[in-house]
C-alpha positions as CSV (number, residue, x, y, z in Angstrom):
1,M,-269.6,-28.4,-54.5
2,T,-267.5,-27.2,-51.1
3,S,-264.7,-27.0,-54.1
4,L,-266.7,-24.9,-56.0
5,R,-267.7,-22.8,-53.4
6,A,-264.0,-22.1,-52.4
7,I,-263.1,-20.9,-55.9
8,C,-266.1,-18.8,-56.3
9,C,-265.4,-16.9,-53.0
10,C,-261.8,-16.4,-54.1
11,L,-262.7,-14.6,-57.6
12,L,-264.9,-12.7,-55.4
13,L,-262.2,-11.3,-53.3
14,L,-259.9,-10.3,-57.2
15,L,-262.4,-8.7,-57.9
16,P,-262.2,-4.5,-57.5
17,T,-262.7,-2.5,-54.1
18,T,-263.9,0.1,-55.7
19,P,-267.4,0.8,-55.3
20,L,-270.3,0.5,-58.2
21,V,-271.6,3.9,-59.6
22,A,-275.0,3.6,-59.2
23,I,-277.0,5.0,-62.4
24,A,-278.3,8.2,-63.4
25,A,-281.2,8.7,-63.3
26,E,-282.5,10.1,-66.5
27,D,-283.1,13.5,-66.4
28,N,-287.1,14.7,-67.4
29,S,-287.1,17.9,-66.3
30,W,-287.2,19.1,-70.0
31,F,-290.6,18.7,-70.5
32,P,-293.8,18.8,-69.9
33,S,-292.6,21.9,-72.7
34,P,-294.1,25.5,-71.3
35,H,-296.3,25.9,-74.1
36,G,-298.7,23.1,-73.0
37,P,-298.4,19.4,-72.5
38,E,-299.8,18.2,-75.6
39,D,-298.1,20.8,-77.8
40,T,-295.6,20.1,-81.2
41,L,-295.3,23.3,-82.3
42,G,-293.0,24.3,-80.1
43,A,-290.6,27.4,-80.5
44,I,-293.4,27.8,-84.0
45,N,-296.1,29.5,-81.1
46,Y,-294.4,32.3,-80.7
47,L,-294.7,33.7,-84.8
48,S,-297.5,36.2,-85.2
49,P,-299.0,38.9,-86.7
50,E,-298.0,41.3,-85.4
51,K,-294.6,40.0,-85.8
52,V,-294.9,40.0,-89.8
53,L,-296.5,43.4,-89.5
54,Q,-293.3,44.1,-87.0
55,A,-290.2,42.2,-90.1
56,A,-292.5,44.0,-92.8
57,R,-291.6,47.7,-91.7
58,L,-287.8,46.4,-92.2
59,V,-288.4,45.9,-95.7
60,K,-287.1,49.4,-97.4
61,T,-285.4,48.4,-100.9
62,G,-287.4,45.4,-102.1
63,K,-283.9,43.6,-102.5
64,T,-284.4,40.1,-102.4
65,Y,-281.8,37.3,-101.3
66,A,-282.8,33.5,-101.2
67,L,-281.2,31.4,-99.1
68,G,-280.9,27.9,-99.7
69,V,-277.6,26.5,-101.6
70,K,-278.4,24.6,-104.6
71,T,-279.3,20.8,-103.9
72,G,-278.0,17.9,-106.6
73,P,-276.8,14.8,-107.5
74,H,-273.0,16.3,-106.4
75,S,-274.4,18.0,-103.2
76,P,-272.2,17.3,-100.4
77,A,-274.2,14.8,-97.6
78,Y,-274.1,13.9,-94.6
79,G,-273.8,10.1,-95.3
80,P,-275.5,8.3,-96.4
81,R,-277.8,10.9,-97.8
82,S,-278.3,11.2,-101.5
83,Y,-280.1,12.8,-104.3
84,A,-280.6,11.3,-107.8
85,L,-283.1,12.9,-110.4
86,T,-284.7,11.0,-113.5
87,V,-286.1,13.4,-116.4
88,L,-288.7,11.0,-118.2
89,Q,-290.1,12.0,-122.0
90,L,-293.3,10.8,-121.6
91,D,-293.9,10.4,-125.5
92,D,-290.0,9.4,-125.8
93,G,-288.6,12.4,-126.5
94,V,-289.0,10.9,-130.5
95,G,-292.5,10.0,-131.0
96,A,-295.4,11.9,-132.2
97,P,-296.8,14.9,-130.3
98,L,-300.2,14.2,-128.9
99,A,-303.2,15.8,-129.7
100,A,-304.1,18.1,-132.4
101,N,-302.4,20.7,-130.5
102,Q,-299.2,19.2,-131.2
103,L,-298.6,18.4,-127.3
104,T,-295.4,17.2,-126.2
105,S,-293.6,16.7,-122.6
106,N,-290.9,16.4,-119.5
107,D,-291.4,14.9,-116.3
108,D,-289.1,14.5,-113.5
109,L,-288.7,11.2,-110.8
110,L,-286.9,12.6,-107.8
111,Q,-285.4,10.8,-105.3
112,T,-283.9,12.0,-102.0
113,W,-283.4,12.2,-98.8
114,M,-285.5,14.7,-97.0
115,G,-282.9,16.1,-95.2
116,I,-279.9,17.3,-97.7
117,G,-278.5,20.4,-98.8
118,R,-280.1,23.3,-97.6
119,Q,-283.6,21.5,-95.2
120,I,-285.3,22.8,-92.1
121,D,-284.6,20.5,-89.0
122,G,-288.2,19.0,-87.8
123,L,-289.0,18.3,-83.8
124,G,-289.2,14.5,-84.5
125,H,-285.8,15.0,-86.1
126,L,-283.3,13.8,-83.4
127,G,-284.5,13.6,-79.7
128,I,-282.7,12.4,-76.2
129,N,-282.8,8.4,-75.7
130,H,-285.4,8.3,-77.8
131,R,-287.8,11.1,-75.9
132,Y,-288.8,13.9,-78.8
133,Y,-289.3,17.5,-78.1
134,N,-292.2,18.2,-75.1
135,G,-291.0,13.9,-74.1
136,K,-292.6,12.5,-76.4
137,H,-291.3,8.6,-77.2
138,A,-290.2,7.6,-80.6
139,S,-293.3,4.6,-79.7
140,E,-296.1,7.4,-80.3
141,F,-295.3,8.9,-83.5
142,V,-292.3,7.5,-85.2
143,T,-294.0,5.0,-88.5
144,V,-292.3,4.0,-91.2
145,T,-294.8,5.6,-93.5
146,G,-293.9,9.3,-91.5
147,L,-294.6,10.2,-88.5
148,T,-297.6,11.1,-86.5
149,S,-296.2,13.9,-84.6
150,F,-293.5,16.8,-85.8
151,G,-294.4,16.4,-89.3
152,I,-292.9,19.2,-91.5
153,D,-297.0,19.4,-93.3
154,T,-298.0,20.5,-89.8
155,L,-296.2,23.7,-89.4
156,P,-297.8,27.2,-90.8
157,P,-295.4,29.7,-93.0
158,I,-292.1,30.8,-91.1
159,V,-292.8,34.7,-91.8
160,T,-290.7,37.2,-89.2
161,R,-288.0,39.0,-88.5
162,G,-284.6,37.5,-89.5
163,V,-281.0,38.5,-88.3
164,L,-277.6,37.4,-89.6
165,I,-274.9,37.2,-87.1
166,N,-272.0,37.7,-89.3
167,M,-269.7,35.5,-87.1
168,A,-267.0,35.5,-89.0
169,R,-266.3,39.6,-89.2
170,H,-266.8,39.5,-85.6
171,M,-263.7,36.4,-85.0
172,G,-261.9,38.8,-87.7
173,Q,-261.6,35.7,-90.5
174,E,-262.8,34.8,-94.3
175,V,-263.8,31.3,-93.3
176,L,-263.9,30.2,-89.1
177,A,-261.4,26.9,-88.9
178,A,-263.9,23.3,-88.6
179,G,-264.1,22.9,-84.5
180,T,-264.7,27.1,-83.7
181,V,-267.5,26.9,-81.2
182,F,-269.6,29.8,-80.2
183,G,-271.4,30.7,-77.2
184,R,-273.0,33.1,-75.6
185,A,-270.6,34.5,-74.9
186,E,-269.2,35.5,-78.2
187,I,-273.7,35.1,-80.0
188,K,-273.9,38.6,-77.0
189,A,-270.5,40.1,-77.9
190,A,-271.2,39.8,-81.9
191,A,-274.9,41.1,-81.8
192,A,-273.6,44.0,-79.7
193,A,-271.5,44.7,-82.5
194,Q,-273.4,45.3,-85.5
195,K,-275.6,47.1,-83.2
196,V,-278.5,44.7,-83.4
197,S,-280.8,42.2,-80.7
198,I,-282.1,39.2,-81.1
199,E,-286.1,39.1,-80.0
200,R,-288.5,36.7,-79.6
201,G,-289.8,35.7,-82.3
202,D,-286.8,35.9,-84.7
203,V,-285.2,33.6,-87.3
204,V,-281.1,34.0,-86.4
205,L,-278.7,32.8,-89.2
206,F,-275.2,32.7,-88.6
207,H,-272.1,33.3,-91.2
208,T,-269.1,31.4,-91.2
209,G,-267.8,31.3,-94.4
210,W,-268.0,27.9,-94.3
211,L,-270.0,27.2,-97.0
212,A,-267.4,28.5,-99.5
213,I,-265.3,25.3,-99.9
214,A,-269.1,23.0,-99.9
215,D,-268.2,23.0,-103.8
216,T,-264.0,23.4,-104.2
217,D,-263.9,20.8,-100.7
218,P,-266.6,18.6,-100.4
219,A,-264.6,16.0,-98.8
220,R,-263.3,19.0,-96.0
221,F,-267.0,20.8,-96.4
222,M,-268.7,17.7,-94.5
223,A,-265.7,16.1,-92.3
224,G,-266.1,20.0,-89.3
225,E,-267.9,22.5,-89.8
226,P,-267.5,25.7,-86.8
227,G,-271.0,26.0,-84.8
228,L,-272.8,26.5,-82.2
229,S,-272.4,25.4,-78.5
230,Q,-274.9,23.2,-76.7
231,G,-274.7,27.0,-74.6
232,G,-274.2,28.5,-77.3
233,A,-278.2,27.1,-78.3
234,R,-279.2,27.4,-74.5
235,Y,-278.9,31.2,-74.7
236,L,-281.0,31.6,-77.7
237,A,-283.6,29.5,-76.8
238,E,-283.9,31.4,-73.3
239,L,-284.5,34.5,-76.6
240,G,-286.7,32.7,-77.8
241,V,-286.1,32.4,-81.1
242,V,-288.1,30.5,-83.8
243,A,-285.6,29.3,-85.9
244,V,-281.2,28.9,-85.8
245,G,-279.7,28.2,-89.0
246,A,-276.1,28.7,-90.3
247,D,-274.3,28.3,-93.7
248,T,-272.7,24.8,-92.5
249,W,-274.3,21.1,-93.0
250,G,-275.2,21.1,-89.0
251,V,-275.4,23.9,-87.3
252,D,-273.3,22.7,-83.9
253,A,-269.7,23.5,-84.3
254,M,-267.3,19.4,-85.4
255,P,-265.8,18.7,-83.3
256,G,-266.8,20.2,-80.2
257,E,-266.2,21.3,-76.7
258,H,-267.0,17.0,-75.3
259,A,-265.3,14.8,-78.1
260,D,-268.0,11.4,-76.8
261,E,-270.8,14.0,-77.6
262,M,-272.8,14.1,-81.5
263,F,-274.8,17.0,-81.8
264,P,-275.9,19.2,-78.7
265,A,-276.8,21.8,-79.4
266,H,-279.5,19.5,-81.8
267,Q,-280.4,18.5,-78.9
268,E,-280.8,21.6,-76.8
269,L,-283.1,23.0,-79.9
270,L,-285.2,20.9,-80.9
271,A,-286.0,18.6,-78.1
272,R,-285.7,20.6,-75.0
273,N,-287.4,23.9,-76.7
274,G,-288.9,23.4,-80.4
275,V,-286.9,25.3,-81.9
276,Y,-286.2,24.7,-85.4
277,I,-282.8,24.3,-87.3
278,L,-282.1,25.2,-91.2
279,E,-278.7,24.0,-92.5
280,N,-276.4,24.8,-95.4
281,M,-277.9,28.2,-95.8
282,D,-276.3,30.6,-98.3
283,T,-275.0,33.5,-96.1
284,R,-273.1,34.9,-98.9
285,A,-274.9,37.7,-100.1
286,L,-276.7,38.6,-97.1
287,A,-273.2,39.2,-95.0
288,A,-271.2,41.1,-98.0
289,D,-274.0,43.4,-98.5
290,G,-273.7,44.3,-94.3
291,A,-277.5,42.7,-93.7
292,T,-278.4,42.7,-89.9
293,E,-282.1,42.0,-90.1
294,F,-283.9,41.4,-92.8
295,L,-288.1,39.8,-93.6
296,F,-287.9,36.2,-93.4
297,V,-290.3,34.3,-95.4
298,L,-290.3,30.8,-95.5
299,G,-293.3,28.3,-97.0
300,Q,-291.6,24.6,-96.3
301,P,-293.2,22.2,-98.4
302,R,-295.8,20.2,-96.8
303,F,-294.8,16.4,-97.4
304,V,-297.2,14.5,-94.6
305,G,-295.1,12.9,-91.8
306,A,-291.9,14.1,-93.3
307,V,-289.3,14.6,-90.6
308,Q,-287.2,17.3,-92.4
309,A,-288.3,19.0,-95.5
310,I,-285.3,20.5,-98.9
311,I,-286.2,24.6,-98.8
312,N,-285.2,27.7,-99.9
313,P,-286.1,30.4,-97.2
314,V,-286.0,34.1,-98.5
315,A,-284.9,37.0,-97.4
316,I,-285.8,40.2,-98.2
317,R,-284.3,43.7,-97.1
C-alpha cells in the first residue's frame, strides 16, 4: 500500500501545472422572449392587418413571381434528405373504366423529408444545447410523431412586405463565392445603395446568384454557399423582421467566419429571436427586374407537428 501511494504521488507530480479552466455556465440570457414566456410564434407577432394593407399598396403591375424552386428526386439536398414520388393508377391503367361515366384516375404517394428544396424552417428546427425558441427544452415538445409546440401547422399565413437585397450586384459579381460572408455593415450598405429600408414585420430575401449552379453543378452547390453571418442575423432580428431567406440551401455562409461553428445565423434567428428561415428561394426574376420591395404571400401547408415544410411563396409587384 505504501508503494502504491508513492507511485500515485509521483504521477501527480508529473501532471501539468496549468490551472483547470472553469466550465462556463450556460447562457440563458436570450430567453424568455420579449413576446412573453409562453409565446410559440416568435417574430410572426409583428404581422398585422395594417402591415398587409401597407404591403398590398406595393402592387402596381400585378406581376407575380414564384419564389420556390422545383423540388424532385434530383434536387440538391442536405444529406440524407431525399424525395420519392410514386404515381398509382388505381385501376392499373389498363382495366375497365369505372361506373357508367367511364371513370379513370391517378393518385400519388410521396415519401420525402419536409426540409428539402424550397422550405421554411420552423422554430423547432434548430436550437442551442437542446433549447429552442423561448428557452423551451427539446424534452418538452419533441416526439417522434411530431412537435407538440412550434409545429408548422400552428403558423398563420405570412402576408407582408417583402424586401430583396441584391447582395451579388452590391458586391459586383454574378455569383458570390462560397464562404462569402455578409453581415450588418454589408446589409446596411446594400440596402442604402438600393434606396430601400428594412422595417418591422418585413420578410427579407437575399440574392447571391448561388442558385444558378444548383442544376449544373449540384455537388458544388451543396459543398458551400455565400451567406449571412451571426452578426448580420442579429441585426435583422433587431429590426423586427419576420423571416429571412436566400437563394441558397442554408442561408448561413458555408464555410462561415469560425471554422468550429455550424449554422450560427440559424441559431440567432430561430432560437434566440423567433425569426423564420426560408431556403432555396428563387430570387432570379425579382433581381432581373430590379425589384426591391413587393407583396409577399405565403400560405404554408399545415402538416400537424411538422418541423419544416416545402413551400412556394409568391411575390407580387
